[in-house]
C-alpha positions as CSV (number, residue, x, y, z in Angstrom):
1,M,-43.6,33.3,-12.7
2,S,-46.2,35.9,-13.5
3,T,-49.9,35.3,-12.9
4,D,-50.6,35.4,-16.6
5,R,-47.9,32.8,-17.3
6,S,-49.3,30.6,-14.5
7,R,-52.8,30.8,-16.0
8,R,-51.5,29.9,-19.4
9,D,-49.6,26.9,-18.0
10,F,-52.7,25.8,-16.2
11,V,-54.8,26.0,-19.4
12,K,-52.1,24.0,-21.3
13,S,-51.9,21.3,-18.7
14,A,-55.7,21.1,-18.3
15,A,-56.0,20.4,-21.9
16,I,-53.7,17.4,-21.5
17,F,-55.1,15.8,-18.5
18,G,-58.5,17.4,-17.9
19,A,-58.8,20.3,-15.6
20,A,-59.3,18.2,-12.5
21,A,-55.7,17.5,-11.6
22,A,-53.8,19.9,-13.9
23,V,-53.5,22.9,-11.7
24,V,-50.0,24.5,-12.1
25,P,-49.6,27.2,-9.5
26,S,-47.2,30.1,-9.6
27,A,-44.1,29.8,-7.5
28,A,-44.6,30.0,-3.7
29,G,-44.9,33.6,-2.6
30,A,-46.0,35.1,0.6
31,T,-48.0,32.7,2.7
32,P,-51.7,33.5,2.6
33,P,-53.1,34.9,5.8
34,P,-54.4,32.1,8.1
35,H,-58.0,31.7,8.8
36,D,-59.3,30.7,12.3
37,R,-60.7,27.2,11.9
38,S,-62.0,27.2,15.4
39,A,-64.6,29.8,14.5
40,L,-66.1,27.6,11.9
41,P,-68.7,24.9,12.9
42,S,-67.7,21.5,11.7
43,S,-71.3,20.7,11.0
44,A,-71.7,23.5,8.4
45,P,-72.6,21.8,5.0
46,L,-70.2,22.0,2.1
47,T,-70.9,22.4,-1.6
48,P,-68.5,22.3,-4.5
49,H,-66.7,25.6,-5.2
50,P,-68.2,27.0,-8.4
51,G,-65.1,28.9,-9.5
52,A,-62.5,28.1,-12.1
53,L,-60.1,25.4,-10.8
54,Y,-57.1,27.7,-10.8
55,D,-58.8,30.1,-8.5
56,V,-60.6,27.4,-6.5
57,A,-57.3,25.8,-5.4
58,R,-56.2,29.2,-3.9
59,D,-59.4,30.2,-2.2
60,E,-58.1,30.0,1.4
61,A,-61.4,31.1,2.9
62,Y,-63.1,28.1,1.2
63,W,-60.5,25.6,2.1
64,T,-60.5,26.8,5.7
65,Q,-64.1,25.7,5.8
66,V,-63.1,22.3,4.5
67,A,-60.2,22.0,7.0
68,A,-62.6,22.8,9.8
69,K,-64.3,19.4,9.1
70,Y,-61.2,17.6,10.5
71,R,-59.9,17.4,14.1
72,I,-56.2,17.5,13.6
73,T,-53.6,17.2,16.2
74,P,-51.4,20.2,17.1
75,R,-48.5,17.9,17.9
76,T,-47.0,18.1,14.4
77,T,-47.4,19.4,10.9
78,N,-48.7,16.1,9.3
79,L,-47.6,15.7,5.7
80,E,-48.0,11.9,5.8
81,A,-51.6,11.5,4.6
82,G,-50.7,8.6,2.4
83,F,-50.9,6.0,5.2
84,F,-54.7,6.3,5.6
85,G,-57.2,9.1,5.2
86,M,-58.5,10.8,8.4
87,M,-62.3,10.7,8.5
88,A,-63.9,14.2,8.2
89,Q,-66.0,15.0,11.2
90,P,-69.4,14.3,9.5
91,V,-68.0,10.9,8.5
92,L,-66.6,10.2,11.9
93,E,-70.0,11.1,13.5
94,A,-71.8,8.8,11.2
95,Y,-69.3,6.0,12.0
96,H,-69.9,6.4,15.7
97,R,-73.7,6.2,15.1
98,H,-73.3,3.0,13.1
99,I,-71.0,1.5,15.8
100,D,-73.6,2.3,18.4
101,R,-76.4,0.7,16.3
102,V,-74.4,-2.5,15.6
103,N,-73.4,-2.8,19.3
104,S,-77.0,-2.3,20.6
105,E,-78.9,-4.3,17.9
106,S,-76.3,-7.0,17.5
107,S,-77.0,-10.0,15.4
108,Y,-80.7,-9.0,15.0
109,F,-79.5,-6.0,12.9
110,A,-76.6,-7.8,11.3
111,R,-78.8,-10.7,10.0
112,R,-81.9,-8.8,9.0
113,E,-81.1,-5.2,8.1
114,Y,-77.3,-5.0,7.4
115,P,-77.5,-6.8,4.1
116,A,-79.5,-4.0,2.5
117,M,-77.1,-1.4,3.8
118,F,-74.2,-3.5,2.4
119,R,-75.8,-3.5,-1.0
120,T,-76.4,0.2,-0.9
121,A,-72.7,0.8,0.0
122,R,-71.6,-1.3,-2.9
123,E,-73.9,0.5,-5.3
124,R,-72.4,3.9,-4.1
125,V,-68.9,2.7,-4.6
126,A,-69.7,1.4,-8.0
127,A,-71.1,4.7,-9.1
128,F,-68.1,6.5,-7.6
129,V,-65.5,4.4,-9.5
130,G,-67.5,3.9,-12.7
131,A,-68.3,0.2,-12.3
132,K,-71.3,-2.1,-12.0
133,P,-72.1,-3.3,-8.5
134,T,-71.8,-6.9,-9.7
135,E,-68.1,-6.2,-10.6
136,L,-67.2,-5.2,-7.1
137,A,-66.6,-7.1,-3.8
138,F,-65.6,-5.5,-0.6
139,S,-62.2,-6.2,1.0
140,R,-60.5,-4.8,4.0
141,N,-57.9,-3.0,1.9
142,A,-56.3,-2.9,-1.5
143,T,-53.6,-5.3,-0.5
144,E,-56.2,-8.0,0.4
145,A,-58.0,-7.5,-2.9
146,L,-54.8,-7.6,-4.9
147,Q,-53.5,-10.7,-3.1
148,A,-56.7,-12.4,-4.2
149,L,-56.3,-11.2,-7.8
150,I,-52.7,-12.2,-8.1
151,G,-52.7,-15.3,-6.0
152,Q,-55.8,-16.8,-7.7
153,Y,-54.8,-15.7,-11.3
154,N,-54.9,-19.0,-13.3
155,R,-53.5,-18.3,-16.8
156,V,-49.8,-18.5,-16.1
157,Q,-48.1,-21.7,-17.4
158,P,-44.6,-23.0,-16.9
159,G,-42.2,-20.9,-18.9
160,D,-44.5,-17.9,-19.1
161,T,-43.4,-14.4,-17.9
162,I,-45.0,-12.1,-15.4
163,M,-43.9,-8.5,-15.1
164,Y,-43.8,-5.7,-12.5
165,A,-41.8,-2.6,-11.7
166,D,-39.7,-1.3,-8.8
167,L,-42.3,1.3,-7.9
168,D,-45.0,-1.3,-7.3
169,Y,-46.0,-1.9,-3.7
170,N,-43.6,-4.3,-2.0
171,A,-46.3,-6.8,-0.9
172,M,-47.7,-7.0,-4.4
173,Q,-44.2,-7.7,-5.8
174,W,-43.9,-10.5,-3.3
175,A,-47.3,-11.9,-4.4
176,M,-46.1,-11.9,-8.0
177,N,-42.9,-13.7,-7.0
178,A,-45.0,-16.3,-5.2
179,L,-47.2,-16.8,-8.3
180,A,-44.2,-17.2,-10.5
181,A,-42.6,-19.8,-8.1
182,R,-45.8,-21.8,-8.0
183,C,-46.3,-21.7,-11.7
184,Q,-42.6,-22.1,-12.7
185,A,-42.8,-18.7,-14.5
186,K,-40.1,-16.1,-15.2
187,V,-40.2,-12.8,-13.4
188,V,-39.2,-9.6,-15.3
189,T,-38.7,-6.5,-13.1
190,L,-38.7,-3.1,-14.6
191,N,-37.0,0.0,-13.2
192,I,-39.1,3.2,-13.8
193,P,-36.7,5.9,-15.1
194,E,-35.6,8.8,-12.9
195,P,-36.7,11.3,-14.0
196,A,-39.8,9.8,-15.4
197,S,-41.7,11.2,-18.4
198,H,-44.7,10.1,-20.3
199,D,-42.6,9.0,-23.3
200,N,-39.9,7.1,-21.4
201,I,-42.5,5.3,-19.3
202,L,-44.3,4.1,-22.5
203,A,-41.0,3.3,-24.1
204,L,-40.0,1.2,-21.1
205,Y,-43.2,-0.9,-21.2
206,T,-43.3,-1.2,-25.0
207,T,-39.7,-2.5,-25.1
208,A,-40.2,-4.9,-22.2
209,L,-43.4,-6.4,-23.6
210,A,-41.8,-6.8,-27.0
211,A,-38.7,-8.4,-25.5
212,N,-40.8,-10.9,-23.5
213,P,-43.5,-12.3,-25.8
214,R,-44.5,-15.0,-23.3
215,T,-45.7,-12.4,-20.8
216,K,-49.1,-13.4,-19.4
217,L,-49.6,-11.0,-16.5
218,L,-48.5,-7.4,-15.9
219,L,-48.9,-5.6,-12.6
220,L,-49.3,-1.8,-12.8
221,T,-49.6,0.7,-10.0
222,H,-51.6,3.8,-11.0
223,C,-50.2,5.9,-8.2
224,N,-47.3,4.3,-6.3
225,N,-46.8,4.7,-2.6
226,K,-43.1,5.7,-3.0
227,T,-42.9,8.7,-5.2
228,G,-46.6,9.3,-6.1
229,L,-45.9,9.0,-9.9
230,L,-49.1,8.5,-11.8
231,L,-48.6,6.0,-14.6
232,P,-50.4,6.4,-17.9
233,V,-52.2,3.1,-17.0
234,G,-54.8,3.3,-19.8
235,E,-52.1,3.5,-22.5
236,I,-49.9,0.8,-20.9
237,T,-53.0,-1.4,-20.5
238,A,-53.8,-1.0,-24.2
239,L,-50.3,-1.9,-25.2
240,A,-50.4,-5.0,-23.0
241,K,-53.9,-6.2,-24.1
242,A,-52.8,-5.8,-27.8
243,R,-50.2,-8.6,-27.0
244,G,-52.7,-10.8,-25.1
245,V,-51.3,-9.8,-21.7
246,D,-53.7,-9.4,-18.7
247,V,-53.2,-6.4,-16.4
248,I,-53.9,-6.1,-12.7
249,V,-53.9,-2.5,-11.5
250,D,-53.1,-1.4,-8.0
251,A,-55.3,1.6,-7.4
252,A,-54.7,1.8,-3.6
253,H,-54.0,5.6,-3.9
254,S,-56.1,6.5,-6.9
255,F,-59.8,6.9,-6.2
256,G,-60.4,10.1,-4.2
257,Q,-57.0,11.6,-5.0
258,V,-57.6,12.3,-8.7
259,P,-60.7,12.1,-10.9
260,L,-60.7,8.6,-12.3
261,T,-63.0,5.8,-13.5
262,M,-62.4,2.1,-14.2
263,A,-62.8,2.9,-17.9
264,D,-59.9,5.3,-17.7
265,M,-57.6,2.5,-16.6
266,G,-58.9,-0.1,-19.1
267,A,-57.8,-3.0,-16.9
268,D,-59.9,-6.0,-16.1
269,F,-58.7,-6.5,-12.6
270,V,-58.2,-3.7,-9.9
271,G,-57.7,-3.5,-6.2
272,L,-58.5,-0.3,-4.4
273,N,-58.8,1.4,-1.1
274,L,-61.6,3.4,0.3
275,H,-59.9,4.3,3.6
276,K,-57.2,6.4,2.0
277,W,-58.3,9.3,-0.3
278,V,-62.1,8.5,0.0
279,G,-61.8,8.9,3.8
280,A,-63.9,5.9,4.9
281,P,-62.9,4.2,8.2
282,V,-59.8,2.0,8.1
283,G,-60.6,-1.4,6.9
284,A,-62.5,-0.5,3.7
285,G,-61.3,-1.6,0.2
286,A,-62.6,-3.3,-2.8
287,L,-61.8,-5.8,-5.5
288,Y,-62.9,-5.2,-9.1
289,I,-63.2,-7.8,-11.9
290,R,-64.6,-6.6,-15.2
291,E,-67.8,-8.4,-16.3
292,G,-66.9,-11.4,-18.3
293,C,-63.4,-11.8,-16.8
294,L,-64.2,-13.9,-13.7
295,S,-62.8,-17.1,-15.2
296,A,-59.2,-15.8,-15.0
297,I,-59.4,-15.7,-11.2
298,D,-59.9,-18.9,-9.3
299,R,-62.5,-19.3,-6.6
300,A,-61.2,-18.3,-3.1
301,H,-60.0,-21.3,-1.2
302,A,-62.2,-20.4,1.8
303,D,-65.5,-20.2,-0.2
304,E,-67.7,-22.8,-1.8
305,S,-71.0,-21.1,-1.1
306,A,-71.1,-18.2,-3.6
307,P,-71.9,-19.2,-7.2
308,L,-68.9,-19.2,-9.5
309,D,-70.4,-16.6,-11.7
310,R,-70.5,-14.0,-8.9
311,I,-67.5,-12.0,-7.8
312,E,-68.2,-12.8,-4.1
313,S,-66.8,-16.3,-4.8
314,R,-63.3,-14.7,-5.5
315,I,-62.7,-13.3,-2.0
316,H,-63.8,-14.4,1.4
317,T,-62.9,-12.1,4.3
318,G,-65.0,-13.6,7.1
319,T,-66.8,-11.2,9.4
320,T,-65.8,-7.6,8.8
321,H,-66.5,-4.4,10.6
322,F,-70.2,-3.7,9.9
323,A,-69.9,0.0,10.8
324,T,-67.0,0.5,8.4
325,V,-69.1,-0.6,5.4
326,M,-72.1,1.3,6.7
327,T,-70.1,4.5,6.7
328,I,-68.8,4.3,3.1
329,P,-71.8,6.2,1.7
330,E,-71.2,9.1,4.1
331,A,-67.5,9.1,3.1
332,I,-68.4,9.3,-0.6
333,D,-71.0,12.0,0.2
334,F,-68.3,14.1,1.8
335,Q,-66.0,13.8,-1.2
336,L,-68.8,14.8,-3.5
337,S,-69.7,17.8,-1.4
338,I,-66.3,19.2,-2.2
339,G,-66.1,17.8,-5.8
340,M,-63.3,15.6,-7.2
341,P,-62.0,18.2,-9.7
342,Q,-61.9,20.8,-6.9
343,K,-60.2,18.4,-4.5
344,A,-57.6,17.4,-7.0
345,A,-56.8,21.0,-7.9
346,R,-56.3,21.8,-4.2
347,L,-54.0,18.8,-3.6
348,R,-52.0,19.6,-6.6
349,Y,-51.6,23.2,-5.6
350,L,-50.3,22.2,-2.1
351,R,-47.9,19.8,-3.7
352,D,-46.6,22.2,-6.2
353,R,-46.3,25.0,-3.7
354,W,-43.5,23.3,-1.8
355,V,-42.0,21.5,-4.8
356,H,-41.6,24.6,-6.9
357,A,-40.0,26.4,-3.9
358,V,-37.2,23.8,-3.7
359,R,-36.9,22.1,-7.0
360,E,-33.9,24.3,-8.0
361,V,-32.3,24.2,-4.6
362,K,-28.9,22.4,-4.8
363,G,-29.1,19.2,-3.0
364,V,-32.9,18.7,-3.1
365,N,-33.7,15.9,-5.5
366,I,-37.4,15.8,-6.4
367,L,-38.3,12.4,-7.8
368,T,-41.8,13.1,-9.1
369,P,-42.1,14.9,-12.5
370,E,-43.7,18.2,-13.2
371,D,-46.0,16.8,-15.9
372,A,-49.5,17.4,-14.6
373,T,-50.6,14.1,-16.1
374,L,-48.1,12.2,-14.0
375,T,-48.5,13.9,-10.6
376,G,-51.1,14.2,-7.9
377,A,-50.7,15.0,-4.2
378,I,-47.8,12.6,-3.4
379,T,-44.1,13.4,-4.0
380,G,-40.9,11.6,-3.1
381,F,-37.5,13.3,-2.7
382,R,-34.0,12.7,-1.6
383,M,-31.2,15.0,-0.3
384,H,-27.9,15.1,-2.1
385,Q,-28.7,11.9,-4.0
386,R,-28.5,9.9,-0.8
387,G,-30.6,6.8,-1.3
388,T,-29.6,4.6,1.7
389,G,-32.1,3.6,4.2
390,D,-30.1,5.2,7.0
391,A,-29.9,8.5,5.2
392,N,-33.7,8.7,4.5
393,R,-34.7,7.5,8.0
394,A,-32.4,10.2,9.4
395,L,-33.9,12.8,7.0
396,A,-37.4,12.0,8.1
397,A,-36.3,12.1,11.7
398,T,-34.7,15.5,11.3
399,L,-37.8,16.9,9.7
400,H,-39.9,15.7,12.6
401,D,-37.5,16.3,15.5
402,E,-36.1,19.6,14.5
403,F,-38.8,21.2,12.3
404,G,-42.0,19.6,13.6
405,I,-42.9,18.1,10.2
406,F,-44.1,14.5,9.9
407,T,-43.1,12.7,6.7
408,F,-42.1,9.1,6.0
409,Q,-39.3,7.1,4.5
410,R,-40.2,4.8,1.5
411,T,-38.1,1.8,0.4
412,G,-37.9,-0.4,-2.7
413,L,-36.9,2.1,-5.4
414,A,-34.2,0.8,-7.8
415,N,-32.2,4.0,-7.2
416,G,-32.5,4.0,-3.5
417,D,-34.9,5.0,-0.7
418,C,-36.7,8.4,-0.5
419,V,-38.9,10.4,1.8
420,R,-42.5,10.8,0.9
421,V,-44.6,14.0,1.3
422,T,-48.4,13.7,1.2
423,P,-50.5,16.8,1.9
424,T,-54.3,16.5,2.2
425,L,-57.4,18.7,2.7
426,Y,-56.5,19.9,6.2
427,N,-53.1,21.1,5.1
428,T,-52.4,24.7,4.3
429,P,-50.0,26.7,2.1
430,A,-48.2,27.6,5.4
431,D,-47.5,23.9,5.9
432,A,-46.0,23.7,2.4
433,D,-43.9,26.8,3.0
434,K,-42.7,25.4,6.3
435,L,-41.5,22.2,4.6
436,A,-39.8,24.2,1.9
437,A,-38.0,26.3,4.4
438,A,-36.9,23.2,6.3
439,L,-35.5,21.6,3.2
440,R,-33.6,24.7,2.2
441,T,-32.0,24.7,5.7
442,I,-31.1,21.0,5.5
443,A,-29.8,21.3,2.0
444,A,-27.4,24.1,3.0
445,R,-25.8,21.7,5.5
446,G,-24.6,19.5,2.8
């Protein structure tokens, strides 16, 4: 693909999705020369790259400065950033300071000074995701937040329908099943098409909602943890709301990976992580309930203290890690020092670099579409259409043991398991090229 063609494709996709996540790179060519990260101080401040996003994504000198903010192990090429986000060094240093303060000042600090820091952290998260502080409550992860939203949802009656898809997170599917069993409701499970497209996804949900007029609750995962497909959540939510269906959105992988706000999704109920793509310490998540929608979610069983008109009454975590919450503002600051459009462009470039190098290779089955509106950093794949658990565990093991590349098997897809690849800011084009070379070798074995 020529440079001119690549730039035209980039402009076209940017017009569809917004320039932030719509970088379409040229096919993988020669690996850019490496830069010595060790020569760069991790304390050097970052500022967002001012260039055009197409060029920003490929500026290796700049991204080497970003990568220098991470202390990465030399034991493997880690392409499994989807589990949780490594803290950048400035964030880790802040976390250590906060731990020391909590440990030395103990309950005196926790009772007297921590509440103000807690409120500040919530205000920062609200600004980052486009919400009001009063619409957010902290949780320890997206799963905990979504368990509260699903488990305490109170509008399902006997004979009603609840709906979810095969790409939704397994624990959330189980929570929906438990809700249906408790309320004597019907469960409808949808299978997202392979390959997925904007049109066939919308057609799937349009048809399913029309065929199930008693649907009360729909679970949507904006970016699933299996293939990384980005659902057009805003459009699906509008379809559902037009039929009187409430929507709960799993945004565990959303904020910090692609530019996004609550308004973009249009949902009234969202669970999200801050310890994945935002890079806060593990144990940071949040629950969102749009103003005016609290009545659909019952009070948490473990709470009778918070007023019913406050979101805090919908989730009760007990004592959480003070330093984790205290570090959230520093994590957000680090993300903003790079810029979300710039970060999304880089992640998409790294993803596309390995995918474009192997998409036409016989035996490599890429499960995530090329449409820039449906793809971020994460991509799932199989080899030779083998979807068994054993085949994909073996594939991930081969990548690790033989090629030194760490990926992870994912389960629960209607058409079988896959292996997930998730690059992040400390990865390089050389990492993507290494994976592509390994996949070509494995594919040739049959």
